[in-house]
Each structure stands twice: as structure tokens, then as C-alpha cells.
N, C-alpha and C positions, 0 to 999 in steps of 0.2 A: 639436468634437462630442459628445465624452464628455459636457460640459454642458448641452449641449441635452436629449439623452437623459436625464440626470436630472430637469431641471426640468418636462420633458413628464411622465414618472413620479410628480412629485410634484403635479403639478397633478389628473392623472389622479386618485390617491389622493385626494385634498381633494374633488375631487367626489364620489367614492364616498362617503365619509366623511358630506358633506354631506346627500348623498340619504340615508341611513339615518335620518334625524330625521323625514323625513314621512310623514306617514299619508293614506291614498286611500280616499276613501268613494266607489265606483260605483254609479249607479243604472241597473238594467237594465229598472226599470218604465217606462209609457208615459206620467206623468205627473211634474211635478215633487216634488221633495221634499225636506223643511225639516228641516234638523240643528242641534243645539246642542253646541257645542265649551266645555268649560271645562278652564282650566289652574289649579289654584287657585280664587283667588276673581275670576279675569279668565273671562269667558265672552263669546262670540259665536256670532251664528245666521249660518248659511250655508244658501242654496238650490242644490240638487245639480239640475240639469236633467235630463229626461227621456233616458235612452241617455247620458247624460255621466257624467263624473268630477271629483269637485273633490279636489284636494291641498292640505293646511296643513300648518307646522310643530307637529312634537311631540315636541320636544328631550328633555325630562324625564316625558313620561306625559302623558296629559288625558284625558277623559272624552267621550265621545261619545255622543249621545242623537239617537233618530229615531224612526221609524215602528214600530221594533221593539218599542218598551215599555219599555226599561230604557237606562241607563247603560253604555255598554262602555267599559271602560276598554283604550285604544290605547297605542302608543309603537312608534319603530323605525320600520321599512318596513312597517307593519299594513296591510292592505286590509279594508276591511269592503265587503261587496256587499249591497244592498238592493234588492228589486223594488218597495217602497215599502208592502208589506203588513206589519201587526202581526205578531208573533212571537208575542206572550204574548195569549191567549185564556183566559176563563173559560166553564165549561160541565160538564156531567158526560160519564164515557166513553159515546160513542155518540150524543153530542148535535151538531149541527153547531156548537155555542161562539157565544160573543159576543165582541169584541173588547172589552177594557179601555176604548176609545174611542167604541164606541156608543152 
């Protein structure tokens, strides 16, 4: 019985440790969002459906680019939440501003 408890605890520990290498991008918007994920020289494009999340491995850190207008460095069990609108805008104070993608 003691061996069973030990194996169960070891398996649970490995699951928790494995989960700490994933990054989640959560889309709270009403439209799909396209993101780019970069692991050094390797890149991948993913679509995050509206009101859904996408989780991917990011063991040693990765760059995540999306509609927010810059590459965010992520690692561990980070969660990036977006509504699909750009965060980077240009314009003067008091101006409605113009996004860089307009």
C-alpha cells in the first residue's frame, strides 16, 4: 500500500511539473485571433478561436506576438489574455489615436 501511495504522489508531481511549461493565450473577443509563437529560430502560427484558449509548450521561454502589437516574452505557466484589439496606438494626447495596423 505504501508503494502505491509513493507512485501516486510521484505521478502527481510529474503532472504538476509538466504543466508549468505551458503558456495559454485566452481570446475574450468575438473574433478569431492569429498569434505567432517563436522558440529561437523556430516559429509557428496559431489561431485562437473567439472566446476560447490555446495552450502550447514553452519550456525555455518563447516570444508570443499577436494583435496587441508587440512580442511578449512568456514562459512557465503564463496566461496572455487578449480581446483581439491592438494595445499599441499612435496619436497625440486627447486624440482618439490610430493603431499601427490601420
